[in-house]
N, C-alpha and C positions, 0 to 999 in steps of 0.2 A: 765654423772652420771646415775646410775641405778634408776628406779622408782619402786614403790610398788603399788599393787592394792588397791584402796580405800576401798574395801570390807574387807581387812585385818586390817584396821586401824579405829581409833575413833578420831573424832575432839575434841581437848581439849581446844581450844581457838584460840587466834591470837596474833601476834606481834604488840604491840601498837606503839612503837617508839624506836629509838636507845637510849642507856644510856651511856653517856660518849663518848670518841673518839676512843676506842679500839675495836669497833664492838659488844659490849654487847647490848642486846635487852631486852625490857620490855615485858614479856609474860603475857597476861591477860587470866586467866583460872578459873576453879572452884576448890574449896577446895578438892573435892573428887579425883582429879587427881594429887595432889601435891606429895603424896608418890610415885606413879608410875613415875612421872616426875623426882624426885630426884634420883631414881634408874635406870633410863634409860640411855643408852649410845647413843641413836639416837633419833632425832626428824625428822618428815617428814613435809616439807613445801609445800603447794600447789602453784605451779608455772605453769601457762598456762594449768590449769586443770589436771596436773600431780603431784604426790607426789614425791618430791625429798628429799633424805635422807641427813641429816647433822649430823655429829658426835658432841656430846656434849663434850666440853673440860673437862679435869680432873678438878674437883671442879668447873664446869661451871654452876651449878644451885645454885642460892641463893634465897630462899623464902623471899619475902618482906612482904606479908600479906596473908590472907587466899584466896585471889583472884589474886595474882600476884607474879611473880618471875623474877629475872634477869638471863638471859641466855647468856652464851658464847659458840659460836660454832666454830669448826674448819672451815677453808675456809671463815670465815667472819672476815677479818683482821682490818677493820676500820669502821668509822662512815658512810662513803659514801656507802659502800656495805650494811651495816645494814639498811640504809634508804630504799634500794630497797626491803627489806623484810618486812618493816612496812606495817601493814594492811593485811598481808597474814595469811591465816588459818594455824594452826599448828595441827599435828596429832601425835598420838603414836600408835604403833602396839598394837592391842587389846589384844594380849597375855600378854603384860606388864601391862595392866590395870586389867585384870581378870586372875591372876595366878590360876592354878588348885586348886580347893577347897577353894578359898578365893575370894568372890565377893566384890569388892570395890564400884561398882555402879550397882545396880540391873537393872537399865534402859538399860544397855548394853545387857541384855538377850533378848530384843525384837528381833524377827527373829530366835531365837534358836528353835530347835525341842525339845519338852518336852516328856520324856518317864516316865512312872510309873515303879517302880521296879518290880511289879507283873503284871501290865496291858500292858506293852509294849508301843508302840507309841500312844500318846494321841493327839498331834497336834503341831502346831506352835504358839509360844507366840506372840500375836499381840499387847498387851498393858499390862501395869503394873499400878495398882492403889493402893493408900494408903488410907485405910479406918480406920481412927482413930488409926494409928500406926500399923495396920495389913496389910501386903502386900498381894495383890491378883493378880495372873497372869490370864490374859484373853487368852484362848487358843481356836483356831479354828481347827476343824477336821471334814471333810466331811459335811460341812455346819452346823455343830453343834458348839455352843459356850459353853465352860466350864470355870467356875471360880474356880481357884485352889489356896488355901491358900499357902503362901510361907514363909519359914523361912530357914536360912542357915543350921540349924540342920537337915533338911529334905533331904539335898543333899546327894545322894549316889555316883554320879559320874558327873563330869563336864569336857567335852572335848571341849575346846575352838576352836581349828582349825576346827572341824567338826560342830561347833555351835549346840552342843547336850548337854542336861542336863537330868539327871535321878534323880527323887525324890522318896522317900519312902512316899507314900500317905496313908491317913487313909482309912480303908476298906469301900467299898460302895460309895466312893466319885464319881467314874466314873461308871455310870450304863448303 
């Protein structure tokens, strides 16, 4: 089986246990990943420190609650094989979680390079904080720290494979 670099993926949870005798698994995840999970054709399971791809069967995702889903995977034919995957971390390709122009989980922007539409490179996003419902990006550039207000309406361009985001910033914010 082919593996994928962890840097291209995001951990979305873990397989808790088998469900039934036909290889179905209970996936414990967070609500913010459920849409991407339902639309994904592949999940990556961490086995021996490598991410191994597993194709999701047609109609193989059934959401049970806002933190769990039942998952059926190709190549997982029975309960015995499913038991071997219990407790293993599950990943999705980050591109499936953050489709261009639509941010499902702002925390996935940590590590992205932030550009201002007029200012050019500002720096790398090191943390994201919520101040009473106002999202603020902490950006480090040349030993200087900037706090940048964030809202999806400010996004001019989002390039996920390059981990790059360009925002239209208020004048005078970066001095």
